[in-house]
PyMOL Python script that loads the backbone (N, CA, C, O; Angstrom):
from pymol import cmd

cmd.read_pdbstr("""\
ATOM      1  N   UNK A   1     103.155  70.482  63.711  1.00  0.00           N
ATOM      2  CA  UNK A   1     102.675  71.008  64.395  1.00  0.00           C
ATOM      3  C   UNK A   1     104.024  71.477  65.721  1.00  0.00           C
ATOM      4  O   UNK A   1     104.804  70.678  66.238  1.00  0.00           O
ATOM      5  N   UNK A   2     103.948  72.835  65.970  1.00  0.00           N
ATOM      6  CA  UNK A   2     105.183  72.912  66.397  1.00  0.00           C
ATOM      7  C   UNK A   2     104.339  72.961  68.504  1.00  0.00           C
ATOM      8  O   UNK A   2     103.119  72.893  68.649  1.00  0.00           O
ATOM      9  N   UNK A   3     104.927  73.034  69.266  1.00  0.00           N
ATOM     10  CA  UNK A   3     104.861  73.456  70.436  1.00  0.00           C
ATOM     11  C   UNK A   3     104.958  74.775  70.684  1.00  0.00           C
ATOM     12  O   UNK A   3     106.112  75.188  70.798  1.00  0.00           O
ATOM     13  N   UNK A   4     103.686  75.923  70.856  1.00  0.00           N
ATOM     14  CA  UNK A   4     103.580  77.200  71.927  1.00  0.00           C
ATOM     15  C   UNK A   4     104.705  77.515  72.716  1.00  0.00           C
ATOM     16  O   UNK A   4     104.705  77.136  73.887  1.00  0.00           O
ATOM     17  N   UNK A   5     105.359  77.947  72.411  1.00  0.00           N
ATOM     18  CA  UNK A   5     106.624  78.771  73.567  1.00  0.00           C
ATOM     19  C   UNK A   5     105.691  79.134  74.374  1.00  0.00           C
ATOM     20  O   UNK A   5     104.601  79.605  74.047  1.00  0.00           O
ATOM     21  N   UNK A   6     106.030  78.957  75.303  1.00  0.00           N
ATOM     22  CA  UNK A   6     106.037  79.406  77.030  1.00  0.00           C
ATOM     23  C   UNK A   6     106.525  80.665  77.112  1.00  0.00           C
ATOM     24  O   UNK A   6     107.563  80.981  76.531  1.00  0.00           O
ATOM     25  N   UNK A   7     105.692  81.656  77.974  1.00  0.00           N
ATOM     26  CA  UNK A   7     105.990  83.261  77.811  1.00  0.00           C
ATOM     27  C   UNK A   7     106.332  83.165  78.535  1.00  0.00           C
ATOM     28  O   UNK A   7     105.570  82.749  79.407  1.00  0.00           O
ATOM     29  N   UNK A   8     107.937  83.464  78.982  1.00  0.00           N
ATOM     30  CA  UNK A   8     108.871  83.732  80.701  1.00  0.00           C
ATOM     31  C   UNK A   8     109.035  85.259  81.108  1.00  0.00           C
ATOM     32  O   UNK A   8     109.399  86.147  80.338  1.00  0.00           O
ATOM     33  N   UNK A   9     108.838  85.352  81.905  1.00  0.00           N
ATOM     34  CA  UNK A   9     108.222  86.741  82.832  1.00  0.00           C
ATOM     35  C   UNK A   9     109.353  86.452  83.847  1.00  0.00           C
ATOM     36  O   UNK A   9     109.271  85.706  84.823  1.00  0.00           O
ATOM     37  N   UNK A  10     110.417  87.168  83.447  1.00  0.00           N
ATOM     38  CA  UNK A  10     111.462  87.581  84.198  1.00  0.00           C
ATOM     39  C   UNK A  10     111.229  89.228  84.770  1.00  0.00           C
ATOM     40  O   UNK A  10     111.258  90.311  84.186  1.00  0.00           O
ATOM     41  N   UNK A  11     110.989  88.834  86.191  1.00  0.00           N
ATOM     42  CA  UNK A  11     111.282  89.820  86.455  1.00  0.00           C
ATOM     43  C   UNK A  11     112.299  90.387  86.962  1.00  0.00           C
ATOM     44  O   UNK A  11     113.213  89.567  87.043  1.00  0.00           O
ATOM     45  N   UNK A  12     112.669  91.680  87.453  1.00  0.00           N
ATOM     46  CA  UNK A  12     113.692  92.107  88.227  1.00  0.00           C
ATOM     47  C   UNK A  12     113.192  92.911  89.895  1.00  0.00           C
ATOM     48  O   UNK A  12     112.113  93.212  90.405  1.00  0.00           O
ATOM     49  N   UNK A  13     114.959  93.040  90.401  1.00  0.00           N
ATOM     50  CA  UNK A  13     114.098  93.767  91.857  1.00  0.00           C
ATOM     51  C   UNK A  13     113.005  95.030  91.076  1.00  0.00           C
ATOM     52  O   UNK A  13     111.778  94.946  91.120  1.00  0.00           O
ATOM     53  N   UNK A  14     113.299  95.471  90.808  1.00  0.00           N
ATOM     54  CA  UNK A  14     112.729  96.591  90.770  1.00  0.00           C
ATOM     55  C   UNK A  14     111.136  96.852  90.322  1.00  0.00           C
ATOM     56  O   UNK A  14     110.378  97.803  90.515  1.00  0.00           O
ATOM     57  N   UNK A  15     110.960  95.438  89.564  1.00  0.00           N
ATOM     58  CA  UNK A  15     109.377  95.499  89.210  1.00  0.00           C
ATOM     59  C   UNK A  15     108.789  94.641  90.279  1.00  0.00           C
ATOM     60  O   UNK A  15     107.577  94.431  90.316  1.00  0.00           O
ATOM     61  N   UNK A  16     109.629  94.136  91.158  1.00  0.00           N
ATOM     62  CA  UNK A  16     108.859  93.236  92.227  1.00  0.00           C
ATOM     63  C   UNK A  16     108.719  94.144  92.736  1.00  0.00           C
ATOM     64  O   UNK A  16     107.551  94.518  92.630  1.00  0.00           O
ATOM     65  N   UNK A  17     109.722  95.214  93.667  1.00  0.00           N
ATOM     66  CA  UNK A  17     108.953  96.115  94.253  1.00  0.00           C
ATOM     67  C   UNK A  17     107.759  97.113  94.327  1.00  0.00           C
ATOM     68  O   UNK A  17     107.016  97.626  95.162  1.00  0.00           O
ATOM     69  N   UNK A  18     108.050  97.097  92.643  1.00  0.00           N
ATOM     70  CA  UNK A  18     106.482  97.916  92.244  1.00  0.00           C
ATOM     71  C   UNK A  18     105.357  97.658  92.671  1.00  0.00           C
ATOM     72  O   UNK A  18     104.478  98.394  93.120  1.00  0.00           O
ATOM     73  N   UNK A  19     105.436  95.923  92.425  1.00  0.00           N
ATOM     74  CA  UNK A  19     104.331  94.925  92.849  1.00  0.00           C
ATOM     75  C   UNK A  19     103.708  94.656  94.179  1.00  0.00           C
ATOM     76  O   UNK A  19     102.601  94.222  94.497  1.00  0.00           O
ATOM     77  N   UNK A  20     105.040  95.153  95.052  1.00  0.00           N
ATOM     78  CA  UNK A  20     104.722  94.965  96.613  1.00  0.00           C
ATOM     79  C   UNK A  20     104.167  96.128  96.752  1.00  0.00           C
ATOM     80  O   UNK A  20     103.424  96.091  97.733  1.00  0.00           O
ATOM     81  N   UNK A  21     104.165  97.172  96.233  1.00  0.00           N
ATOM     82  CA  UNK A  21     104.107  98.283  96.859  1.00  0.00           C
ATOM     83  C   UNK A  21     102.286  98.814  96.578  1.00  0.00           C
ATOM     84  O   UNK A  21     101.839  99.805  97.156  1.00  0.00           O
ATOM     85  N   UNK A  22     101.468  98.002  95.662  1.00  0.00           N
ATOM     86  CA  UNK A  22     100.072  97.327  95.501  1.00  0.00           C
ATOM     87  C   UNK A  22      99.395  97.169  96.925  1.00  0.00           C
ATOM     88  O   UNK A  22      98.247  97.532  97.183  1.00  0.00           O
ATOM     89  N   UNK A  23     100.169  96.645  97.705  1.00  0.00           N
ATOM     90  CA  UNK A  23      99.814  95.542  98.299  1.00  0.00           C
ATOM     91  C   UNK A  23     100.103  96.451 100.322  1.00  0.00           C
ATOM     92  O   UNK A  23     101.077  96.278 101.054  1.00  0.00           O
ATOM     93  N   UNK A  24      98.969  97.242 100.576  1.00  0.00           N
ATOM     94  CA  UNK A  24      99.253  97.492 101.537  1.00  0.00           C
ATOM     95  C   UNK A  24      99.756  96.664 103.014  1.00  0.00           C
ATOM     96  O   UNK A  24      99.972  97.402 103.975  1.00  0.00           O
ATOM     97  N   UNK A  25      99.862  95.819 103.126  1.00  0.00           N
ATOM     98  CA  UNK A  25     100.441  94.626 104.080  1.00  0.00           C
ATOM     99  C   UNK A  25     101.882  94.862 104.053  1.00  0.00           C
ATOM    100  O   UNK A  25     102.586  94.919 105.061  1.00  0.00           O
ATOM    101  N   UNK A  26     102.275  94.992 102.882  1.00  0.00           N
ATOM    102  CA  UNK A  26     103.905  94.733 102.443  1.00  0.00           C
ATOM    103  C   UNK A  26     105.130  95.694 102.530  1.00  0.00           C
ATOM    104  O   UNK A  26     106.360  95.647 102.490  1.00  0.00           O
ATOM    105  N   UNK A  27     103.994  96.697 102.688  1.00  0.00           N
ATOM    106  CA  UNK A  27     104.595  98.324 103.052  1.00  0.00           C
ATOM    107  C   UNK A  27     105.622  98.308 103.639  1.00  0.00           C
ATOM    108  O   UNK A  27     106.593  98.723 103.007  1.00  0.00           O
ATOM    109  N   UNK A  28     105.819  97.890 104.901  1.00  0.00           N
ATOM    110  CA  UNK A  28     107.259  98.099 106.071  1.00  0.00           C
ATOM    111  C   UNK A  28     107.955  97.226 105.324  1.00  0.00           C
ATOM    112  O   UNK A  28     109.151  97.482 105.461  1.00  0.00           O
ATOM    113  N   UNK A  29     107.775  96.280 104.571  1.00  0.00           N
ATOM    114  CA  UNK A  29     108.761  95.373 104.539  1.00  0.00           C
ATOM    115  C   UNK A  29     109.905  95.684 103.150  1.00  0.00           C
ATOM    116  O   UNK A  29     111.015  95.227 102.879  1.00  0.00           O
ATOM    117  N   UNK A  30     109.085  96.595 102.541  1.00  0.00           N
ATOM    118  CA  UNK A  30     109.256  96.754 100.920  1.00  0.00           C
ATOM    119  C   UNK A  30     109.950  98.163 100.924  1.00  0.00           C
ATOM    120  O   UNK A  30     111.001  98.316 100.302  1.00  0.00           O
ATOM    121  N   UNK A  31     109.249  99.402 101.765  1.00  0.00           N
ATOM    122  CA  UNK A  31     110.138 100.459 102.310  1.00  0.00           C
ATOM    123  C   UNK A  31     111.386  99.800 102.915  1.00  0.00           C
ATOM    124  O   UNK A  31     112.522 100.027 102.496  1.00  0.00           O
ATOM    125  N   UNK A  32     111.204  99.275 103.556  1.00  0.00           N
ATOM    126  CA  UNK A  32     113.094  98.969 104.152  1.00  0.00           C
ATOM    127  C   UNK A  32     113.530  98.726 103.531  1.00  0.00           C
ATOM    128  O   UNK A  32     114.717  99.036 103.634  1.00  0.00           O
ATOM    129  N   UNK A  33     113.114  97.892 102.153  1.00  0.00           N
ATOM    130  CA  UNK A  33     114.103  97.679 101.208  1.00  0.00           C
ATOM    131  C   UNK A  33     114.480  98.892 100.048  1.00  0.00           C
ATOM    132  O   UNK A  33     115.666  99.139  99.834  1.00  0.00           O
ATOM    133  N   UNK A  34     113.635  99.472  99.473  1.00  0.00           N
ATOM    134  CA  UNK A  34     113.905 101.038  99.034  1.00  0.00           C
ATOM    135  C   UNK A  34     115.254 101.563 100.496  1.00  0.00           C
ATOM    136  O   UNK A  34     116.416 101.854 100.212  1.00  0.00           O
ATOM    137  N   UNK A  35     114.892 101.563 101.455  1.00  0.00           N
ATOM    138  CA  UNK A  35     115.947 102.643 102.285  1.00  0.00           C
ATOM    139  C   UNK A  35     117.102 102.232 102.025  1.00  0.00           C
ATOM    140  O   UNK A  35     118.007 102.999 101.697  1.00  0.00           O
ATOM    141  N   UNK A  36     117.280 100.557 102.168  1.00  0.00           N
ATOM    142  CA  UNK A  36     118.097  99.684 102.170  1.00  0.00           C
ATOM    143  C   UNK A  36     118.841  99.778 100.599  1.00  0.00           C
ATOM    144  O   UNK A  36     120.050  99.613 100.434  1.00  0.00           O
ATOM    145  N   UNK A  37     118.063 100.016  99.718  1.00  0.00           N
ATOM    146  CA  UNK A  37     118.737 100.157  98.041  1.00  0.00           C
ATOM    147  C   UNK A  37     119.869 102.223  98.232  1.00  0.00           C
ATOM    148  O   UNK A  37     120.926 102.552  97.692  1.00  0.00           O
ATOM    149  N   UNK A  38     118.889 103.097  99.262  1.00  0.00           N
ATOM    150  CA  UNK A  38     119.280 104.352  99.153  1.00  0.00           C
ATOM    151  C   UNK A  38     120.343 104.306  99.496  1.00  0.00           C
ATOM    152  O   UNK A  38     121.306 104.535  98.764  1.00  0.00           O
ATOM    153  N   UNK A  39     120.427 103.870 101.185  1.00  0.00           N
ATOM    154  CA  UNK A  39     121.972 103.643 101.753  1.00  0.00           C
ATOM    155  C   UNK A  39     123.008 103.143 101.920  1.00  0.00           C
ATOM    156  O   UNK A  39     123.777 103.345 102.860  1.00  0.00           O
ATOM    157  N   UNK A  40     123.225 102.019 100.501  1.00  0.00           N
ATOM    158  CA  UNK A  40     124.045 101.316 100.134  1.00  0.00           C
ATOM    159  C   UNK A  40     124.237 102.238  98.948  1.00  0.00           C
ATOM    160  O   UNK A  40     125.415 102.591  99.000  1.00  0.00           O
ATOM    161  N   UNK A  41     123.777 102.677  98.132  1.00  0.00           N
ATOM    162  CA  UNK A  41     123.716 103.859  96.966  1.00  0.00           C
ATOM    163  C   UNK A  41     124.521 105.051  97.540  1.00  0.00           C
ATOM    164  O   UNK A  41     125.636 105.354  97.116  1.00  0.00           O
ATOM    165  N   UNK A  42     123.702 105.884  98.806  1.00  0.00           N
ATOM    166  CA  UNK A  42     124.542 107.070  99.357  1.00  0.00           C
ATOM    167  C   UNK A  42     126.274 105.984  99.937  1.00  0.00           C
ATOM    168  O   UNK A  42     127.389 106.284  99.508  1.00  0.00           O
ATOM    169  N   UNK A  43     126.113 105.235 100.564  1.00  0.00           N
ATOM    170  CA  UNK A  43     127.987 105.534 100.915  1.00  0.00           C
ATOM    171  C   UNK A  43     128.832 104.581  99.742  1.00  0.00           C
ATOM    172  O   UNK A  43     130.055 104.445  99.713  1.00  0.00           O
ATOM    173  N   UNK A  44     127.996 104.056  98.931  1.00  0.00           N
ATOM    174  CA  UNK A  44     128.987 104.206  97.310  1.00  0.00           C
ATOM    175  C   UNK A  44     129.210 105.618  96.899  1.00  0.00           C
ATOM    176  O   UNK A  44     130.331 105.847  96.445  1.00  0.00           O
ATOM    177  N   UNK A  45     128.348 106.645  96.967  1.00  0.00           N
ATOM    178  CA  UNK A  45     128.261 107.571  96.828  1.00  0.00           C
ATOM    179  C   UNK A  45     129.418 108.434  97.178  1.00  0.00           C
ATOM    180  O   UNK A  45     130.310 109.027  96.570  1.00  0.00           O
ATOM    181  N   UNK A  46     128.986 108.239  98.582  1.00  0.00           N
ATOM    182  CA  UNK A  46     130.214 109.328  99.380  1.00  0.00           C
ATOM    183  C   UNK A  46     131.921 108.522  99.650  1.00  0.00           C
ATOM    184  O   UNK A  46     133.008 108.911 100.079  1.00  0.00           O
ATOM    185  N   UNK A  47     131.422 107.375  99.176  1.00  0.00           N
ATOM    186  CA  UNK A  47     133.039 106.544  98.873  1.00  0.00           C
ATOM    187  C   UNK A  47     133.208 107.399  97.671  1.00  0.00           C
ATOM    188  O   UNK A  47     134.019 108.316  97.798  1.00  0.00           O
ATOM    189  N   UNK A  48     132.549 107.271  96.428  1.00  0.00           N
ATOM    190  CA  UNK A  48     133.023 107.394  94.727  1.00  0.00           C
ATOM    191  C   UNK A  48     133.751 108.874  94.949  1.00  0.00           C
ATOM    192  O   UNK A  48     134.923 109.172  94.721  1.00  0.00           O
ATOM    193  N   UNK A  49     132.554 109.800  95.526  1.00  0.00           N
ATOM    194  CA  UNK A  49     133.318 111.305  96.036  1.00  0.00           C
ATOM    195  C   UNK A  49     134.330 111.464  96.941  1.00  0.00           C
ATOM    196  O   UNK A  49     134.507 112.679  97.027  1.00  0.00           O
ATOM    197  N   UNK A  50     135.100 110.879  97.675  1.00  0.00           N
ATOM    198  CA  UNK A  50     135.939 110.790  98.421  1.00  0.00           C
ATOM    199  C   UNK A  50     136.931 110.323  97.892  1.00  0.00           C
ATOM    200  O   UNK A  50     137.998 110.765  98.319  1.00  0.00           O
ATOM    201  N   UNK A  51     136.972 109.591  97.121  1.00  0.00           N
ATOM    202  CA  UNK A  51     137.975 108.799  96.055  1.00  0.00           C
ATOM    203  C   UNK A  51     138.532 109.443  94.966  1.00  0.00           C
ATOM    204  O   UNK A  51     139.752 109.518  94.821  1.00  0.00           O
ATOM    205  N   UNK A  52     137.481 110.066  93.940  1.00  0.00           N
ATOM    206  CA  UNK A  52     137.878 110.755  93.210  1.00  0.00           C
ATOM    207  C   UNK A  52     137.832 112.201  93.559  1.00  0.00           C
ATOM    208  O   UNK A  52     138.024 112.848  92.529  1.00  0.00           O
ATOM    209  N   UNK A  53     137.695 112.795  94.357  1.00  0.00           N
ATOM    210  CA  UNK A  53     138.231 114.120  95.276  1.00  0.00           C
ATOM    211  C   UNK A  53     136.741 115.063  94.373  1.00  0.00           C
ATOM    212  O   UNK A  53     136.880 116.221  93.979  1.00  0.00           O
ATOM    213  N   UNK A  54     135.796 114.492  94.249  1.00  0.00           N
ATOM    214  CA  UNK A  54     134.572 115.466  93.435  1.00  0.00           C
ATOM    215  C   UNK A  54     133.668 115.420  94.642  1.00  0.00           C
ATOM    216  O   UNK A  54     133.188 114.413  95.164  1.00  0.00           O
ATOM    217  N   UNK A  55     133.483 116.961  95.074  1.00  0.00           N
ATOM    218  CA  UNK A  55     132.525 117.175  96.360  1.00  0.00           C
ATOM    219  C   UNK A  55     131.232 117.502  96.133  1.00  0.00           C
ATOM    220  O   UNK A  55     130.403 116.999  96.891  1.00  0.00           O
ATOM    221  N   UNK A  56     130.811 118.320  95.157  1.00  0.00           N
ATOM    222  CA  UNK A  56     129.942 118.816  94.921  1.00  0.00           C
ATOM    223  C   UNK A  56     128.302 118.540  95.287  1.00  0.00           C
ATOM    224  O   UNK A  56     127.504 119.334  95.785  1.00  0.00           O
ATOM    225  N   UNK A  57     128.164 117.639  95.015  1.00  0.00           N
ATOM    226  CA  UNK A  57     127.099 116.977  95.974  1.00  0.00           C
ATOM    227  C   UNK A  57     126.895 116.170  97.339  1.00  0.00           C
ATOM    228  O   UNK A  57     125.936 115.598  97.856  1.00  0.00           O
ATOM    229  N   UNK A  58     128.298 116.393  97.705  1.00  0.00           N
ATOM    230  CA  UNK A  58     128.405 115.403  99.546  1.00  0.00           C
ATOM    231  C   UNK A  58     127.086 116.216 100.116  1.00  0.00           C
ATOM    232  O   UNK A  58     126.260 115.479 100.654  1.00  0.00           O
ATOM    233  N   UNK A  59     126.822 117.354 100.088  1.00  0.00           N
ATOM    234  CA  UNK A  59     125.900 117.505 101.585  1.00  0.00           C
ATOM    235  C   UNK A  59     125.117 117.436 101.160  1.00  0.00           C
ATOM    236  O   UNK A  59     124.357 117.419 102.128  1.00  0.00           O
ATOM    237  N   UNK A  60     124.129 117.321  99.786  1.00  0.00           N
ATOM    238  CA  UNK A  60     123.312 116.797  99.006  1.00  0.00           C
ATOM    239  C   UNK A  60     122.921 114.907 100.300  1.00  0.00           C
ATOM    240  O   UNK A  60     121.960 114.671 101.031  1.00  0.00           O
ATOM    241  N   UNK A  61     124.022 114.153 100.033  1.00  0.00           N
ATOM    242  CA  UNK A  61     123.900 113.061  99.940  1.00  0.00           C
ATOM    243  C   UNK A  61     123.896 113.239 101.702  1.00  0.00           C
ATOM    244  O   UNK A  61     122.886 112.667 102.111  1.00  0.00           O
ATOM    245  N   UNK A  62     124.377 113.604 102.405  1.00  0.00           N
ATOM    246  CA  UNK A  62     124.271 113.400 103.783  1.00  0.00           C
ATOM    247  C   UNK A  62     123.636 113.990 104.512  1.00  0.00           C
ATOM    248  O   UNK A  62     123.408 113.567 105.646  1.00  0.00           O
ATOM    249  N   UNK A  63     122.960 115.673 103.848  1.00  0.00           N
ATOM    250  CA  UNK A  63     121.454 115.933 104.865  1.00  0.00           C
ATOM    251  C   UNK A  63     120.453 115.068 104.311  1.00  0.00           C
ATOM    252  O   UNK A  63     119.721 114.443 105.078  1.00  0.00           O
ATOM    253  N   UNK A  64     120.318 114.943 102.872  1.00  0.00           N
ATOM    254  CA  UNK A  64     118.843 114.311 101.777  1.00  0.00           C
ATOM    255  C   UNK A  64     118.792 112.788 102.224  1.00  0.00           C
ATOM    256  O   UNK A  64     117.846 112.260 102.808  1.00  0.00           O
ATOM    257  N   UNK A  65     120.252 112.035 101.756  1.00  0.00           N
ATOM    258  CA  UNK A  65     119.910 111.051 100.910  1.00  0.00           C
ATOM    259  C   UNK A  65     119.698 110.396 102.119  1.00  0.00           C
ATOM    260  O   UNK A  65     118.547 110.167 102.491  1.00  0.00           O
ATOM    261  N   UNK A  66     121.237 109.868 103.169  1.00  0.00           N
ATOM    262  CA  UNK A  66     121.471 109.233 104.106  1.00  0.00           C
ATOM    263  C   UNK A  66     120.288 109.392 104.713  1.00  0.00           C
ATOM    264  O   UNK A  66     119.424 108.644 104.255  1.00  0.00           O
ATOM    265  N   UNK A  67     119.662 110.657 106.265  1.00  0.00           N
ATOM    266  CA  UNK A  67     118.595 110.450 106.857  1.00  0.00           C
ATOM    267  C   UNK A  67     117.203 109.741 106.044  1.00  0.00           C
ATOM    268  O   UNK A  67     116.344 109.019 106.550  1.00  0.00           O
ATOM    269  N   UNK A  68     117.287 110.114 104.930  1.00  0.00           N
ATOM    270  CA  UNK A  68     115.231 109.156 105.097  1.00  0.00           C
ATOM    271  C   UNK A  68     115.312 108.188 104.550  1.00  0.00           C
ATOM    272  O   UNK A  68     114.338 107.526 104.193  1.00  0.00           O
ATOM    273  N   UNK A  69     117.153 107.721 104.253  1.00  0.00           N
ATOM    274  CA  UNK A  69     117.385 105.757 103.865  1.00  0.00           C
ATOM    275  C   UNK A  69     116.931 105.739 105.435  1.00  0.00           C
ATOM    276  O   UNK A  69     115.750 105.621 105.760  1.00  0.00           O
ATOM    277  N   UNK A  70     118.047 105.873 106.414  1.00  0.00           N
ATOM    278  CA  UNK A  70     118.354 104.947 107.319  1.00  0.00           C
ATOM    279  C   UNK A  70     116.550 105.399 108.298  1.00  0.00           C
ATOM    280  O   UNK A  70     116.176 104.709 109.246  1.00  0.00           O
ATOM    281  N   UNK A  71     115.926 106.327 107.904  1.00  0.00           N
ATOM    282  CA  UNK A  71     114.538 106.513 108.185  1.00  0.00           C
ATOM    283  C   UNK A  71     113.328 105.486 107.917  1.00  0.00           C
ATOM    284  O   UNK A  71     112.448 104.992 108.623  1.00  0.00           O
ATOM    285  N   UNK A  72     113.633 105.414 106.806  1.00  0.00           N
ATOM    286  CA  UNK A  72     112.964 104.453 106.193  1.00  0.00           C
ATOM    287  C   UNK A  72     113.248 102.999 106.751  1.00  0.00           C
ATOM    288  O   UNK A  72     112.303 102.274 107.063  1.00  0.00           O
ATOM    289  N   UNK A  73     114.872 102.486 106.900  1.00  0.00           N
ATOM    290  CA  UNK A  73     115.364 101.220 107.301  1.00  0.00           C
ATOM    291  C   UNK A  73     114.506 101.201 108.731  1.00  0.00           C
ATOM    292  O   UNK A  73     113.826 100.189 108.902  1.00  0.00           O
ATOM    293  N   UNK A  74     114.471 102.229 109.786  1.00  0.00           N
ATOM    294  CA  UNK A  74     113.665 101.808 111.050  1.00  0.00           C
ATOM    295  C   UNK A  74     112.968 101.635 111.157  1.00  0.00           C
ATOM    296  O   UNK A  74     112.688 100.563 111.694  1.00  0.00           O
ATOM    297  N   UNK A  75     111.861 102.641 110.694  1.00  0.00           N
ATOM    298  CA  UNK A  75     110.473 102.724 110.624  1.00  0.00           C
ATOM    299  C   UNK A  75     109.771 101.954 109.550  1.00  0.00           C
ATOM    300  O   UNK A  75     108.749 101.395 109.948  1.00  0.00           O
ATOM    301  N   UNK A  76     110.136 101.748 107.993  1.00  0.00           N
ATOM    302  CA  UNK A  76     109.021 101.168 107.436  1.00  0.00           C
ATOM    303  C   UNK A  76     107.960 101.405 106.765  1.00  0.00           C
ATOM    304  O   UNK A  76     107.224 100.814 105.975  1.00  0.00           O
ATOM    305  N   UNK A  77     108.136 103.362 107.733  1.00  0.00           N
ATOM    306  CA  UNK A  77     106.645 103.846 106.952  1.00  0.00           C
ATOM    307  C   UNK A  77     107.133 105.303 106.533  1.00  0.00           C
ATOM    308  O   UNK A  77     108.115 105.775 107.106  1.00  0.00           O
ATOM    309  N   UNK A  78     106.644 105.836 105.807  1.00  0.00           N
ATOM    310  CA  UNK A  78     106.518 107.336 105.342  1.00  0.00           C
ATOM    311  C   UNK A  78     106.334 108.516 106.618  1.00  0.00           C
ATOM    312  O   UNK A  78     106.906 109.599 106.736  1.00  0.00           O
ATOM    313  N   UNK A  79     105.400 107.918 107.433  1.00  0.00           N
ATOM    314  CA  UNK A  79     104.794 109.384 108.478  1.00  0.00           C
ATOM    315  C   UNK A  79     105.827 108.382 109.454  1.00  0.00           C
ATOM    316  O   UNK A  79     106.468 107.332 109.413  1.00  0.00           O
ATOM    317  N   UNK A  80     105.483 109.509 110.337  1.00  0.00           N
ATOM    318  CA  UNK A  80     105.838 109.257 111.784  1.00  0.00           C
ATOM    319  C   UNK A  80     105.167 108.941 112.933  1.00  0.00           C
ATOM    320  O   UNK A  80     105.592 108.675 114.057  1.00  0.00           O
ATOM    321  N   UNK A  81     103.384 109.048 112.221  1.00  0.00           N
ATOM    322  CA  UNK A  81     102.147 108.616 112.961  1.00  0.00           C
ATOM    323  C   UNK A  81     101.755 107.624 113.423  1.00  0.00           C
ATOM    324  O   UNK A  81     100.660 107.595 113.984  1.00  0.00           O
TER     325      UNK A  81
END
""", "prot")
cmd.dss("prot")
cmd.show_as("cartoon", "prot")
cmd.util.cbc("prot")
cmd.orient("prot")
């Protein structure tokens, strides 16, 4: 008789962030992580756009994604109240 295999639970960052969203005490931390991911993604997108001379969505990145990401990093909550 063989030994039963032990299941391995390999969670990646997205799954951990999703799990943390279920616990209200971790919302500020989780939202700051989401904001940091958004900020890094926006900066990379802007770099890539200027590097490849493709400026179609630069306005959307600067006016929508960048301020929202910075807000989440600074406040750690979705509302201003």
